[in-house]
Structures are given as C-alpha cells and as structure tokens.
C-alpha positions in Angstrom: 0.0 0.0 0.0 1.2 3.5 -0.7 2.0 5.8 2.3 -0.8 8.3 2.0 -0.1 10.6 5.0 3.6 10.9 4.4 3.1 11.6 0.7 0.6 14.4 1.5 2.8 16.0 4.1 5.8 15.8 1.8 4.0 17.4 -1.1 2.7 20.2 1.2 6.3 21.4 1.7 8.0 20.4 -1.5 8.0 23.4 -3.9 7.6 21.4 -7.1 4.9 19.1 -5.8 3.0 21.9 -4.1 3.0 23.8 -7.4 1.7 20.8 -9.2 -1.0 20.3 -6.5 -2.0 24.0 -6.9 -2.4 23.5 -10.6 -4.7 20.5 -9.9 -6.6 22.5 -7.4 -7.3 25.3 -9.9 -8.6 22.7 -12.3 -10.8 20.7 -9.9 -12.0 23.3 -7.3 -14.1 25.0 -9.9 -16.6 22.1 -9.9 -16.6 21.3 -6.2 -20.0 22.9 -5.5 -21.8 22.3 -8.7 -25.3 21.0 -8.0 -26.0 17.3 -8.4 -27.8 16.2 -11.6 -31.6 15.8 -11.1 -32.2 12.7 -9.0 -33.9 9.8 -10.7 -32.5 6.9 -8.6 -29.9 5.9 -6.1 -26.4 7.3 -5.7 -23.3 5.7 -4.2 -23.3 8.5 -1.6 -26.7 7.3 -0.4 -25.0 4.6 1.7 -26.4 4.7 5.2 -29.4 6.9 4.2 -32.9 6.3 5.5 -34.9 4.5 2.8 -38.0 6.6 3.6 -36.2 9.8 2.9 -34.7 8.4 -0.3 -38.1 7.3 -1.5 -39.5 10.8 -1.1 -36.4 12.3 -2.7 -36.6 10.0 -5.7 -40.3 10.6 -6.2 -39.9 14.4 -5.8 -42.1 14.6 -2.6 -39.4 16.4 -0.7 -36.2 18.4 -1.6 -33.0 17.7 0.2 -32.0 20.9 2.0 -29.2 21.9 4.3 -29.2 24.3 7.2 -26.8 27.4 7.0 -24.8 25.8 9.9 -24.2 22.6 7.9 -23.3 24.5 4.7 -20.8 26.8 6.5 -19.2 24.4 8.9 -19.4 20.9 7.4 -20.0 20.7 3.7 -17.7 23.5 2.6 -14.9 22.6 5.0 -15.0 18.9 4.3 -15.2 19.3 0.5 -12.4 21.9 0.3 -10.0 20.3 2.8 -10.5 16.9 1.2 -9.9 18.2 -2.3 -6.7 20.0 -1.3 -5.3 16.9 0.3 -6.4 14.8 -2.8 -4.5 17.3 -5.0 -1.3 17.0 -2.8 -1.6 13.2 -3.0 -2.2 13.2 -6.7 0.8 15.4 -7.3 3.0 13.0 -5.3 1.7 9.9 -7.1 1.9 11.5 -10.6 5.5 12.4 -9.9 6.3 8.7 -9.3 4.6 7.6 -12.5 1.2 6.6 -11.2 -2.0 7.3 -13.3 -4.4 9.4 -11.2 -8.0 10.3 -11.7 -9.7 13.0 -9.5 -13.4 13.1 -9.2 -14.0 10.5 -11.9 -17.7 9.6 -12.6 -18.4 5.9 -12.1 -21.3 3.6 -12.1 -21.8 0.3 -10.4 -24.9 -1.9 -10.9 -26.7 1.2 -12.3 -25.7 3.4 -9.3 -23.7 6.5 -10.2 -21.2 8.4 -8.1 -18.0 10.5 -8.0 -14.7 9.2 -6.4 -12.4 11.6 -4.6 -9.3 10.0 -6.0 -8.4 6.8 -7.9 -4.9 5.8 -8.9 -3.2 2.8 -10.6 0.2 1.9 -12.0 0.7 2.7 -15.7 0.6 -0.9 -16.9 -2.1 -1.9 -14.5 -4.5 -4.7 -15.2 -7.0 -6.4 -12.9 -4.5 -9.1 -12.0 -1.3 -7.1 -11.8 -0.1 -3.8 -10.2 -1.2 -1.4 -7.4 -4.5 0.4 -7.6 -6.9 1.9 -5.1 -9.8 4.2 -4.4 -9.1 7.0 -1.8 -11.9 8.9 -0.1 -11.4 12.0 2.1 -13.7 12.7 5.0 -13.7 15.6 7.4 -14.8 15.6 11.1 -15.2 18.2 13.8 -15.0 15.6 16.6 -11.5 15.8 18.1 -11.7 12.1 19.3 -12.4 10.7 15.8 -8.7 10.3 15.0 -8.1 8.3 18.2 -10.9 5.7 17.6 -10.5 3.9 14.3 -13.0 1.3 15.6 -15.7 4.0 15.4 -15.2 4.5 11.7 -18.6 5.3 10.1 -19.8 2.2 8.4 -21.7 4.0 5.7 -18.5 5.8 4.6 -16.7 2.4 4.3 -19.6 1.0 2.2 -19.6 4.1 -0.1 -15.8 3.7 -0.7 -16.2 -0.1 -1.2 -18.9 0.6 -3.8 -16.4 2.9 -5.6 -13.7 0.2 -5.5 -16.2 -2.3 -7.0 -16.9 0.2 -9.8 -13.2 0.5 -10.5 -12.6 -3.3 -10.3 -9.9 -2.9 -7.6 -9.8 -4.6 -4.2 -8.1 -1.9 -2.1 -9.6 1.3 -0.8 -8.7 3.8 1.9 -10.5 6.5 3.9 -8.5 9.5 5.0 -10.2 11.2 8.0 -9.2 14.8 8.4 -9.6 16.2 12.0 -9.7 19.7 13.5 -6.7 21.9 12.8 -6.1 22.2 16.6 -4.9 18.6 16.6 -1.2 18.0 15.9 -1.9 14.8 14.0 -4.7 15.9 11.8 -5.1 12.8 9.6 -5.9 9.1 10.0 -5.7 6.7 7.2 -7.6 3.4 7.2 -7.1 0.8 4.5 -9.8 -1.8 3.6 -10.2 -4.7 1.3 -13.3 -5.0 -0.9 -13.3 -8.7 -0.4 -14.0 -8.1 3.3 -17.0 -5.8 2.5 -18.4 -7.3 -0.7 -21.4 -9.0 1.1 -22.1 -5.9 3.2 -22.2 -3.7 0.0 -24.7 -6.1 -1.6 -26.8 -6.0 1.5 -26.7 -2.2 1.8 -27.9 -1.7 -1.8 -30.6 -4.3 -1.4 -31.8 -2.3 1.6 -31.7 1.0 -0.3 -33.6 -0.5 -3.2 -36.7 -0.3 -1.1 -36.7 3.4 -1.9 -37.3 2.6 -5.6 -40.5 0.5 -4.9 -44.1 1.5 -5.4 -44.9 1.8 -1.7 -43.3 4.3 0.8 -41.2 2.2 3.2 -40.8 2.8 6.9 -38.0 4.9 8.0 -34.8 3.0 8.9 -32.1 5.6 9.7 -28.7 4.1 10.7 -28.1 7.1 13.0 -30.6 9.1 15.1 -29.0 12.4 13.9 -30.2 11.7 10.4 -33.8 12.3 11.6 -32.9 15.8 12.9 -34.1 18.3 10.3 -35.3 15.5 7.9 -37.8 16.9 5.4 -40.1 13.8 5.8 -42.0 15.5 8.6 -44.8 13.0 8.6 -42.4 10.2 9.7 -42.8 9.0 13.3 -39.0 8.9 13.7 -38.8 12.6 12.9 -38.3 14.6 16.2 -40.8 17.2 14.8 -43.4 14.6 14.2 -46.8 15.1 15.8 -49.9 13.0 15.0 -52.1 15.8 14.0 -54.8 15.8 11.4 -52.9 18.3 9.3 -49.8 16.0 9.1 -51.8 13.0 8.4 -53.5 14.7 5.5 -50.0 15.9 4.2 -48.7 12.3 4.4 -51.6 11.0 2.4 -51.3 13.7 -0.2 -47.5 13.1 -0.5 -48.1 9.4 -0.9 -50.7 9.9 -3.6 -48.6 12.5 -5.5 -45.6 10.2 -5.5 -47.6 7.6 -7.4 -49.1 10.0 -10.1 
C-alpha cells in the first residue's frame, strides 16, 4: 500500500509538488460545489441513508436541503479540505509515474457516483499492479482520530462501492480532523473482499426506496432524523400525530404515485 499521509505531508512542503498540486486545485476546485444532476434513482453517496427519505427524494415529494450551519461548517470545509489533500496526494503519485483520476464519474450496478481519487500503476490490469480508491472525510469531533474502531460504516460502504466500480480490491478512507490537533489525519485501509457482502446487503436495503410503496424509516443514526424533510415520519423529532400532518402524508403518498 502507498504511504498516503507521508506523501501528502511531503507534497505540502516540496515546492515542485506543491506547485503541481496547486495547478490541480485550480482545475478541480471550480466544480466542487456544482449541483447534483436531477435525482432519478440511487447514488453511491446514499450509503447509510434512510430509505423513507430516499423514497421521497426519488419521487420528488421532498427536496434535500441543508441548514446554514451545515453549509458553513461541514459541507464546505469537508469538501475543500478533502480536495486539497487529494491534490497533494495526486501530485506526489503522478511524480512517481502513477496514473491518477480525480473526481471520476463511475457507475456500479446502475448506481452513479464520484470518487475523490483513484490511482493505478501505468501498466495496471485487474491481475497485476497497485490500484486503489481513496476517499477523504472531514470531522469536527476531536476524538475521531483516536478511535478507528468507530469509523462510520456508511463511509466504508460508499468507498467499497467505488472500489467495486473500478474493479480494484483496495480502498482507503482519510479522516481529516480539526486543525487544533497535531496529528490531523488518520488513514484506514480496507479490502473490498471483506466488504463485498455488506455492500450487496446495503444496496438491497436501499432498493426499497425505488419501490411503489413508501417504506418505513430506517435511519442508521438518530442524527439523520434531525431536520429531515419527511416531517410525517414518526421517527422525525418534529413529528406530531395531528390531522394536518396525516393529510399531508396521504397527499404526498398519492402525489408520488401519479
């Protein structure tokens, strides 16, 4: 396996590699916040999502929105920090002759997605050479770097799906912590072979969102329910069994089938 953290840190202080990373940044940062294509099915990034929410997103009953706090403190920070580290890693790998793809669009079993970084050796085939998918994640929890056993399962499943799409067995998740920490990165390597059945099971679960009947909510984490737009779901903290909400639920169900 390549040494991800040492490569990133070396590229950050090497003038030549940093200049190459800056050129990559100027090319890829322009599209960081482009809106997603109109949703008409599942995405690889849906790993871990609640199927009830996905059902309503796919059928246009609700629109996925973010609070200003999320936009300011999580989405922008995570996307930009991850992209810059990906650029530094790409510059290092390319200098050593690896072929690197940043933000490539992929599809696996009809499910599209975008990988943060994928690399392979120049003469790589499915049976020979080093290749891997690398995903970058940001966290505001200072303890995240100290507890690899608490890695978020849905992030692993997402990266595993990307590896399956690229036909490689190895993938890594780089967790970037708060700047106040001295060691701001943790790298966890995984093998697709260890997660193959879990990936199949996860997308079988998510496929309930594509059916004709609205499924019950099944969020993997309680925090997914906070602020969820499916306000008629009994798992939503804002849920109240009032006549008005019951009517809205029936109307939404009917509209989704028209």
